[in-house]
PLY file of the C-alpha trace (Angstrom):
ply
format ascii 1.0
element vertex 159
property float x
property float y
property float z
element edge 158
property int vertex1
property int vertex2
end_header
18.94 -7.98 -1.13
17.41 -8.27 -4.58
16.19 -11.57 -5.92
16.36 -12.61 -9.57
14.51 -15.88 -9.40
16.64 -17.68 -6.85
19.54 -15.22 -7.14
20.27 -12.66 -4.43
21.91 -9.34 -5.25
23.42 -6.97 -2.71
22.11 -3.65 -1.50
24.49 -0.72 -0.97
22.66 2.56 -1.64
21.19 3.33 1.79
18.33 0.84 1.72
17.57 1.40 -1.98
17.71 -1.85 -3.91
20.03 -2.13 -6.87
19.94 -4.08 -10.08
22.93 -4.99 -12.20
22.98 -4.08 -15.87
25.22 -3.66 -18.86
25.31 -0.60 -21.12
26.56 -0.20 -24.66
26.17 2.41 -27.38
23.91 1.38 -30.26
25.85 0.16 -33.30
23.21 1.63 -35.64
24.11 5.08 -34.25
27.87 4.55 -34.51
28.61 2.81 -31.21
30.87 -0.21 -30.86
28.71 -3.19 -29.71
31.83 -4.89 -28.32
32.43 -2.11 -25.78
30.24 -2.86 -22.76
30.23 -1.42 -19.25
28.66 -3.19 -16.24
26.86 -0.95 -13.76
24.66 -1.10 -10.66
21.33 0.71 -10.97
19.09 1.84 -8.12
15.58 0.51 -8.66
13.80 3.80 -8.08
10.18 3.54 -9.22
9.82 7.33 -8.95
12.42 7.75 -11.70
11.51 7.46 -15.37
14.94 8.31 -16.76
17.94 6.01 -16.88
21.06 7.72 -15.52
24.38 7.40 -17.32
27.57 9.02 -16.04
30.33 10.63 -18.12
32.72 7.90 -16.89
30.37 5.27 -18.39
30.38 7.11 -21.71
34.19 7.45 -21.61
34.49 3.67 -21.12
32.21 3.21 -24.14
34.38 5.62 -26.17
31.43 7.95 -26.69
32.14 10.85 -29.04
29.31 13.41 -29.01
30.50 14.81 -32.34
30.03 11.50 -34.18
27.51 9.39 -32.23
24.12 9.65 -33.92
22.23 8.63 -30.76
22.41 12.11 -29.23
18.85 13.18 -28.43
19.45 16.79 -27.45
19.17 18.71 -24.20
15.99 18.79 -22.13
14.80 20.07 -18.79
14.72 17.37 -16.10
12.60 17.73 -12.96
14.65 16.98 -9.83
14.01 17.31 -6.10
16.06 20.54 -6.23
14.15 21.94 -9.20
14.60 21.69 -12.98
18.03 21.18 -14.55
19.11 20.92 -18.18
20.68 17.62 -19.19
21.71 15.92 -22.43
20.06 12.68 -23.47
21.58 9.79 -25.39
20.20 6.52 -26.80
21.90 3.45 -25.36
21.29 -0.27 -25.24
20.87 -1.95 -21.88
20.67 -5.50 -20.56
19.65 -6.54 -17.02
21.93 -9.16 -15.45
21.77 -11.78 -12.70
24.34 -11.66 -9.91
26.12 -14.58 -11.56
26.62 -12.56 -14.77
24.00 -14.20 -16.96
21.41 -12.11 -18.78
17.87 -11.70 -17.44
16.70 -9.64 -20.44
17.70 -9.27 -24.06
19.43 -6.04 -25.09
16.86 -3.23 -25.31
17.00 0.45 -26.21
16.82 2.98 -23.40
17.00 6.75 -23.31
19.61 7.83 -20.76
20.17 11.23 -19.23
23.83 12.21 -18.91
24.31 13.14 -15.26
27.51 14.75 -13.96
29.20 12.80 -11.19
28.78 14.34 -7.75
30.87 13.93 -4.62
29.83 11.14 -2.27
27.72 8.10 -3.03
25.74 8.59 -6.21
23.73 5.84 -7.82
22.27 5.50 -11.27
18.49 5.87 -11.29
16.43 3.40 -13.30
14.47 4.26 -16.42
11.07 3.01 -17.53
12.14 0.62 -20.26
13.34 -2.17 -17.96
9.82 -2.30 -16.53
8.67 -3.47 -19.96
10.89 -6.56 -19.58
10.66 -7.48 -15.88
8.16 -7.88 -13.08
8.94 -6.29 -9.70
7.30 -6.99 -6.34
7.75 -6.35 -2.64
5.98 -7.92 0.31
4.78 -6.42 3.60
7.38 -6.77 6.34
10.03 -7.98 3.89
12.95 -5.77 2.80
13.66 -7.78 -0.36
12.81 -6.64 -3.86
11.68 -9.57 -5.98
12.44 -9.44 -9.71
11.57 -11.95 -12.42
11.20 -12.17 -16.18
7.83 -13.95 -15.84
4.86 -13.05 -13.67
4.44 -16.54 -12.22
8.07 -16.44 -11.06
7.25 -13.40 -8.92
4.22 -14.97 -7.27
6.13 -18.12 -6.34
8.88 -16.04 -4.69
6.63 -13.92 -2.46
6.45 -14.97 1.18
3.16 -15.93 2.76
2.15 -13.30 5.32
0 1
1 2
2 3
3 4
4 5
5 6
6 7
7 8
8 9
9 10
10 11
11 12
12 13
13 14
14 15
15 16
16 17
17 18
18 19
19 20
20 21
21 22
22 23
23 24
24 25
25 26
26 27
27 28
28 29
29 30
30 31
31 32
32 33
33 34
34 35
35 36
36 37
37 38
38 39
39 40
40 41
41 42
42 43
43 44
44 45
45 46
46 47
47 48
48 49
49 50
50 51
51 52
52 53
53 54
54 55
55 56
56 57
57 58
58 59
59 60
60 61
61 62
62 63
63 64
64 65
65 66
66 67
67 68
68 69
69 70
70 71
71 72
72 73
73 74
74 75
75 76
76 77
77 78
78 79
79 80
80 81
81 82
82 83
83 84
84 85
85 86
86 87
87 88
88 89
89 90
90 91
91 92
92 93
93 94
94 95
95 96
96 97
97 98
98 99
99 100
100 101
101 102
102 103
103 104
104 105
105 106
106 107
107 108
108 109
109 110
110 111
111 112
112 113
113 114
114 115
115 116
116 117
117 118
118 119
119 120
120 121
121 122
122 123
123 124
124 125
125 126
126 127
127 128
128 129
129 130
130 131
131 132
132 133
133 134
134 135
135 136
136 137
137 138
138 139
139 140
140 141
141 142
142 143
143 144
144 145
145 146
146 147
147 148
148 149
149 150
150 151
151 152
152 153
153 154
154 155
155 156
156 157
157 158
């Protein structure tokens, strides 16, 4: 489970904790701020790139020919070696399990990742770590998340 203050979120990606977020395309780049998609994100501290899937972009009515937030194609280091992927600027907001916002909307660079067969989760980027505090505790499987540092310390169990 993941905790946002006193809120618990579920865990489904083989013992990797997930966070709920909302994506939208930036209006300043030609996106529609009223089109929003809710997504689960794996909190993977080894990842520094936010994953976005083509189905997310389709729901946001992304048009690569007109959206000015296209950032080009770059080489991405993966466990299987380097791959070339396109990047896009999006806006993101972290959510509580009850649907209320934990963070304001913030800009994130997302790598467009083709959907693969089987369970595939979105990896987390760095930017959310500029808005939230994360902690774990020895012998405890929970990931603790809070918008303020003192909220994290009050959640941690005494061991």
